[in-house]
Structures are given as C-alpha cells and as structure tokens.
C-alpha positions as CSV (number, residue, x, y, z in Angstrom):
1,M,45.8,-25.3,-11.9
2,K,43.9,-23.5,-14.6
3,R,40.6,-22.0,-13.9
4,A,37.7,-21.9,-16.4
5,V,36.5,-18.4,-16.9
6,S,33.2,-17.8,-18.6
7,A,33.1,-15.8,-21.8
8,S,30.6,-13.5,-20.4
9,A,32.8,-12.7,-17.5
10,L,35.7,-11.9,-19.8
11,A,33.4,-9.6,-21.8
12,G,32.6,-7.8,-18.5
13,V,36.3,-7.4,-17.8
14,C,36.9,-6.0,-21.2
15,T,34.1,-3.5,-20.8
16,L,35.6,-2.3,-17.6
17,V,39.1,-2.0,-19.1
18,T,37.6,0.0,-22.0
19,M,35.8,2.3,-19.5
20,L,39.0,2.9,-17.6
21,A,40.9,3.5,-20.8
22,H,38.5,6.2,-21.8
23,A,38.5,7.8,-18.3
24,Q,39.7,11.4,-18.2
25,P,42.6,12.3,-15.8
26,T,40.8,15.4,-14.6
27,V,38.9,15.5,-11.3
28,R,35.2,15.0,-11.7
29,A,32.8,17.7,-10.5
30,P,30.5,16.6,-7.8
31,L,27.1,15.2,-8.8
32,P,24.2,17.7,-8.8
33,E,21.6,17.0,-6.1
34,V,18.8,14.8,-7.1
35,V,15.5,16.7,-7.5
36,Q,12.6,14.7,-6.3
37,P,9.2,15.0,-8.1
38,P,7.1,17.9,-6.7
39,K,4.7,15.3,-5.2
40,N,4.0,11.6,-5.3
41,F,2.5,10.4,-8.5
42,A,0.8,7.1,-9.1
43,T,2.1,6.8,-12.7
44,S,4.7,8.4,-15.0
45,T,1.8,9.8,-17.2
46,E,0.4,11.6,-14.2
47,H,3.9,13.0,-13.4
48,Y,4.5,14.1,-17.0
49,E,1.1,15.7,-17.4
50,F,1.5,17.6,-14.1
51,L,4.7,19.1,-15.4
52,Y,3.2,19.9,-18.8
53,D,0.3,21.7,-17.2
54,Y,2.5,23.5,-14.6
55,H,4.7,24.9,-17.4
56,N,1.6,25.8,-19.6
57,G,2.8,23.5,-22.4
58,G,6.4,24.8,-22.3
59,T,8.4,26.8,-24.8
60,Q,7.8,26.7,-28.5
61,H,11.3,26.9,-29.9
62,T,12.4,27.7,-33.4
63,Y,15.5,26.2,-35.2
64,E,17.4,29.3,-34.1
65,S,16.3,29.2,-30.5
66,V,16.3,25.5,-29.7
67,P,19.1,24.6,-27.3
68,K,22.1,23.1,-29.1
69,W,24.0,20.3,-27.3
70,E,26.7,20.0,-30.0
71,G,29.7,17.7,-29.9
72,L,30.2,14.4,-28.2
73,W,29.3,13.6,-24.6
74,E,30.7,10.8,-22.4
75,A,28.8,9.2,-19.6
76,G,30.0,10.7,-16.3
77,G,28.9,10.2,-12.8
78,N,25.6,8.9,-11.6
79,N,23.9,7.5,-8.5
80,S,22.1,4.7,-10.4
81,G,23.2,1.2,-11.5
82,N,24.0,-1.5,-9.0
83,Q,24.1,0.9,-6.1
84,L,20.3,1.2,-6.4
85,F,19.8,-2.4,-5.5
86,L,23.0,-3.5,-3.6
87,E,24.8,-2.4,-0.5
88,S,28.0,-3.3,1.3
89,T,27.8,-4.5,4.8
90,D,31.3,-3.5,5.7
91,G,31.9,-0.4,3.6
92,S,33.9,-2.2,0.9
93,P,33.2,-1.1,-2.7
94,I,30.6,-2.6,-4.9
95,G,32.1,-3.8,-8.2
96,P,30.9,-2.3,-11.5
97,F,28.8,-5.4,-12.2
98,G,27.6,-6.0,-8.7
99,G,30.5,-8.0,-7.3
100,G,32.5,-7.5,-4.2
101,E,33.0,-8.9,-0.7
102,N,30.0,-8.6,1.7
103,V,27.7,-7.1,-1.0
104,V,24.0,-7.9,-0.3
105,I,20.7,-6.9,-1.9
106,K,19.0,-3.8,-0.5
107,E,15.7,-4.9,1.0
108,G,12.5,-3.1,0.2
109,V,13.6,-1.6,-3.1
110,L,12.3,-4.4,-5.4
111,T,8.9,-6.0,-5.1
112,P,9.0,-9.3,-3.3
113,E,8.8,-11.3,-6.5
114,Y,11.6,-9.4,-8.2
115,E,13.8,-9.4,-5.1
116,A,13.5,-13.1,-4.8
117,A,14.3,-13.6,-8.4
118,F,17.3,-11.2,-8.2
119,R,18.6,-13.1,-5.1
120,Y,18.2,-16.4,-6.8
121,R,20.1,-15.2,-9.9
122,R,23.0,-13.9,-7.8
123,E,23.2,-17.1,-5.8
124,L,23.4,-19.0,-9.1
125,G,26.2,-16.7,-10.2
126,V,24.4,-15.8,-13.5
127,D,26.5,-13.3,-15.3
128,Y,24.8,-13.3,-18.7
129,D,24.8,-9.9,-20.5
130,R,22.2,-9.2,-23.2
131,L,24.7,-7.2,-25.2
132,T,26.7,-10.4,-25.9
133,S,23.7,-11.5,-27.9
134,C,23.8,-8.4,-30.0
135,E,20.8,-6.8,-28.3
136,P,20.7,-3.1,-27.9
137,A,21.3,-1.5,-24.5
138,G,17.8,0.1,-24.6
139,M,16.3,2.0,-21.8
140,P,17.2,2.6,-19.0
141,R,20.7,1.1,-19.7
142,W,21.2,3.6,-22.5
143,L,21.6,6.3,-19.8
144,L,24.6,4.5,-18.2
145,E,26.5,2.9,-21.1
146,P,30.1,4.0,-21.5
147,Y,31.6,5.7,-24.6
148,V,30.0,8.7,-26.2
149,R,26.7,10.2,-27.4
150,D,25.4,12.7,-29.9
151,F,22.4,15.0,-29.1
152,F,20.7,16.6,-32.0
153,N,17.8,18.9,-31.1
154,T,15.3,20.4,-33.4
155,P,12.0,22.2,-32.6
156,F,10.0,19.1,-33.5
157,Q,12.2,16.1,-32.7
158,S,15.4,15.3,-30.8
159,M,17.7,12.4,-32.0
160,W,20.1,11.1,-29.4
161,M,22.7,8.4,-30.4
162,N,24.9,6.2,-28.3
163,D,27.8,4.9,-30.3
164,L,27.8,1.6,-28.4
165,G,25.5,-0.5,-30.7
166,N,24.4,2.6,-32.6
167,D,21.5,2.8,-30.2
168,M,19.3,5.8,-31.0
169,R,16.5,7.5,-29.1
170,R,14.0,9.8,-30.8
171,I,12.0,12.3,-28.7
172,Y,9.0,13.7,-30.4
173,I,8.5,17.3,-29.2
174,N,4.9,18.6,-28.4
175,Q,3.3,15.3,-29.7
176,E,1.3,12.5,-28.2
177,H,2.5,8.9,-27.8
178,K,1.8,6.9,-31.0
179,N,2.5,3.2,-30.7
180,I,1.7,2.3,-34.3
181,D,2.9,-1.3,-33.9
182,G,1.2,-2.0,-30.6
183,T,4.3,-3.4,-29.0
184,H,7.3,-2.5,-26.9
185,F,10.7,-1.3,-28.1
186,A,14.2,-1.3,-26.7
187,A,14.3,2.5,-26.4
188,G,10.5,2.9,-25.9
189,D,8.4,5.7,-27.3
190,S,9.4,9.1,-26.1
191,I,7.7,12.5,-26.3
192,G,8.8,15.8,-24.7
193,F,8.5,19.5,-24.4
194,W,10.9,22.3,-23.7
195,V,10.8,24.8,-20.8
196,D,13.3,27.4,-22.0
197,D,16.6,25.4,-22.0
198,M,15.2,22.4,-20.2
199,L,13.8,19.3,-21.9
200,I,11.2,17.2,-20.1
201,V,10.8,13.7,-21.7
202,H,8.3,10.9,-21.1
203,T,9.1,7.4,-22.3
204,V,6.7,4.4,-22.3
205,D,6.4,1.1,-24.1
206,I,9.9,0.0,-23.2
207,F,10.9,-3.5,-23.8
208,P,12.1,-5.3,-20.6
209,G,15.7,-4.6,-20.1
210,D,18.1,-3.6,-17.2
211,Y,19.7,-0.6,-15.6
212,F,23.2,-2.0,-16.2
213,R,25.1,-5.3,-16.3
214,G,24.4,-7.2,-13.0
215,T,21.3,-5.3,-12.1
216,P,17.8,-6.8,-11.8
217,P,15.6,-6.7,-15.0
218,T,12.9,-4.2,-15.6
219,S,9.3,-5.2,-16.6
220,N,7.2,-4.3,-19.6
221,Q,5.6,-1.6,-17.4
222,F,8.8,0.3,-16.8
223,E,8.5,4.0,-17.8
224,T,10.5,7.2,-17.2
225,V,10.1,10.9,-16.8
226,E,13.4,12.7,-17.5
227,I,14.4,16.4,-17.0
228,W,17.5,17.3,-19.2
229,R,19.5,20.5,-19.1
230,M,23.0,21.7,-20.0
231,E,25.0,23.5,-17.3
232,T,28.3,25.4,-17.3
233,L,30.7,24.6,-14.4
234,N,32.9,27.1,-12.7
235,N,35.9,26.2,-14.8
236,G,33.9,26.9,-18.0
237,T,33.3,23.3,-19.0
238,K,29.9,22.1,-19.9
239,R,27.9,19.0,-18.9
240,L,24.5,17.6,-19.5
241,V,22.4,16.7,-16.4
242,N,19.5,14.2,-16.5
243,N,17.3,14.0,-13.5
244,V,15.1,10.9,-14.1
245,T,12.4,9.1,-12.3
246,F,11.8,5.4,-12.9
247,Y,8.3,4.0,-12.6
248,D,7.8,0.2,-12.6
249,P,4.9,-1.1,-10.5
250,L,5.8,-4.7,-11.2
251,S,9.5,-4.5,-10.1
252,L,9.8,-1.4,-7.9
253,V,8.1,-0.9,-4.5
254,K,7.9,2.8,-5.3
255,P,9.4,5.1,-8.0
256,I,13.1,5.9,-7.9
257,T,14.6,9.3,-8.8
258,V,18.3,9.4,-9.8
259,V,20.7,11.7,-11.7
260,Y,23.1,11.1,-14.5
261,V,25.7,13.5,-16.0
262,Y,27.4,13.6,-19.3
263,N,30.7,15.4,-19.9
264,H,31.6,17.2,-23.1
265,V,34.6,15.7,-24.9
266,P,35.4,18.1,-27.7
267,T,38.6,16.2,-28.9
268,W,36.9,12.9,-29.5
269,K,35.3,11.5,-32.7
270,R,32.3,9.3,-32.9
271,R,32.9,5.6,-33.8
272,V,30.6,2.9,-35.2
273,S,29.7,-0.3,-33.5
274,V,28.9,-3.6,-35.4
275,C,27.9,-6.7,-33.4
276,V,29.4,-9.8,-34.9
277,T,28.3,-13.2,-33.7
278,G,30.7,-16.1,-33.2
279,S,34.5,-16.0,-33.2
280,V,35.8,-13.3,-35.5
281,P,39.5,-12.9,-36.1
282,R,40.7,-9.3,-36.2
283,T,41.9,-9.8,-39.9
284,T,38.3,-10.6,-41.0
285,I,36.7,-7.6,-39.4
286,P,35.0,-5.5,-42.2
287,T,36.1,-2.0,-42.9
288,S,33.8,0.9,-42.4
289,P,33.2,4.0,-44.5
290,L,33.4,6.1,-41.3
291,T,36.8,4.7,-40.3
292,R,39.4,7.4,-40.6
293,T,41.7,7.3,-43.6
294,G,44.8,5.2,-43.0
295,V,43.5,3.7,-39.7
296,R,42.1,0.2,-39.6
297,R,38.9,-0.8,-37.8
298,R,39.9,-2.2,-34.4
299,S,38.2,-4.0,-31.5
300,I,38.9,-5.1,-28.0
301,A,39.5,-8.8,-28.3
302,C,36.8,-9.9,-25.8
303,P,35.3,-13.3,-26.2
304,V,31.6,-13.4,-25.3
305,N,28.8,-15.9,-25.3
306,R,27.4,-15.3,-28.8
307,G,28.5,-11.9,-30.1
308,M,31.1,-9.2,-30.0
309,W,30.7,-5.5,-30.4
310,I,33.3,-4.3,-32.9
311,R,34.2,-0.6,-32.6
312,A,35.8,1.5,-35.4
313,A,39.0,3.3,-34.6
C-alpha cells in the first residue's frame, strides 16, 4: 500500500540529507560553556546598555585592527533548536525537526498561550516550513541554518551573509537603532560594539519567525543580545562562538541563553540560492554568473509546498 507523504515532509528530509552530506568526518570539539548574563535583566535593551557601560563604550577599531573573520564558516554545534522546547521521556533522541518516540513539550519554558498553541500544532501534525514559501530564515533561525556564512567586519559596519537564501545581517557599529520604516524585518535591526576581539550585538524589530523547523514561533517582541568571538582550538583550527540571550516576553517565561559555534571550512566556496516557486525541472533552472566555469547549477530535487531553494554548484 502506498502512503501519501506531504511535500513539506519531503523538503525536511532533503534538508537533513544535505546537512549530513556536508558533515565533516572529523570529531567535533565540545561546545563551550554557556555564559549567563551577569544578572537578570528585564529587557534586552537593559542587558545591552549594561554591557556597553561596563566596557566604557568598547574598543574603537580601525580598518587595520578590526578582527577579521575571513573565509567561510559552517554551522557547528549548539544547544538551541528543538531541544529548548522538547524532551524525551525515555532518553531516545529528538529528531532534527522535533520528531521521535516519546518526545514531549518541556513545561514552563513557553508562556501558557504559546505552550498551548505549540501543543495543538504538534497534535495536528503541522509540518509547514516558511522556507518552502521562499521566506528568508531570518532571526533567530539564521543562527542555526546549515551551509556556510561569510563574516565581513569593518570599523563601522559588519555584514554577515548566510548562503541559504542569501540571507544577510548588517550590524551597525557604535550607532543607535534607527527603524526608518517603523516596522519589523526578518533579520531585525542590529547595532553593536567591539571589546577588543569580541563583538556584542543587540537586535530588535525582528519579524516573527522561529528558531528552526519544528520549533514554536517567536513573537514580534523577540529580541537578542549576542556576544561573538573567534577562538583557536588546541589543534590550531579556528571557530566562531556566539553566546546569545533570547528575550521574548510574549512567548518565553524568562530569557534563554544558548551558544552556537561555527567551524572554519577553508576548502569550500560560497554558493548562491534562488527560491523558485512551483515545479521546476532541473533543465529549466537558470544559470548563475557565480557558477564555476564548466559546472552546471544544481539543486537537491526536493518537492515542497510552494517553492524550492536552488543552490549553485
């Protein structure tokens, strides 16, 4: 007997296959310890301003002195995603999109309204993913998406690009928030300041999104305070570490602090993503000026609800 499989579920399987295909055969270094905020803060703004005052406004870098995070970086380990909101009652693993036997919602993490909505969604078996509608990952999902990122730092602005969806974040250094359109954005509005080789970032005005596929949504009051740094491991390899605190009074009972790491992948090249709606045969996929000479643009043939992310070779 044939079973009907939703297009969104197939998209999720294809994403998992792609993540595994990009996995490195080396043993991962253990996650750094999560550093909790120095005290409890009512808001992300209070947290950020405390750090700014504590560090006396930070370090004023020049083009020569600003830390360079050159090359490409793949998403590595983290203690975020579904494990923030789900737990296994028998020790069995939680699937990458929140599936698994005897997996239940952690109580007391989400506010009652959001917990009830999350429970109802899981009971219905809703597996819709915003990316299948050509929406950007946005924040905080930007932090956990697979594939690679570029980090370009200058004394006045940092530009960080995720090659999935060409999703860019801009961090304005030593500036104030300026929401010139009076609305929310997928990546939000980010400002920051350097403390020697550490970058502290405050992001507000984030459009409601999610932490990853299968997680509960965020609200339009979701904000973050991030502390980024590059560290060198004992074997000489480098990685980026982001210690981030999530604030969302509508969805979270209290702020949550987690850590993400990104591993340097010097042999990889950045690719371009184009979201194409509908059914698109491989032969009709347009070429890209950034595709390497003699190599055709390719994609993972994953049917989805309304769109498909095409990735250059």
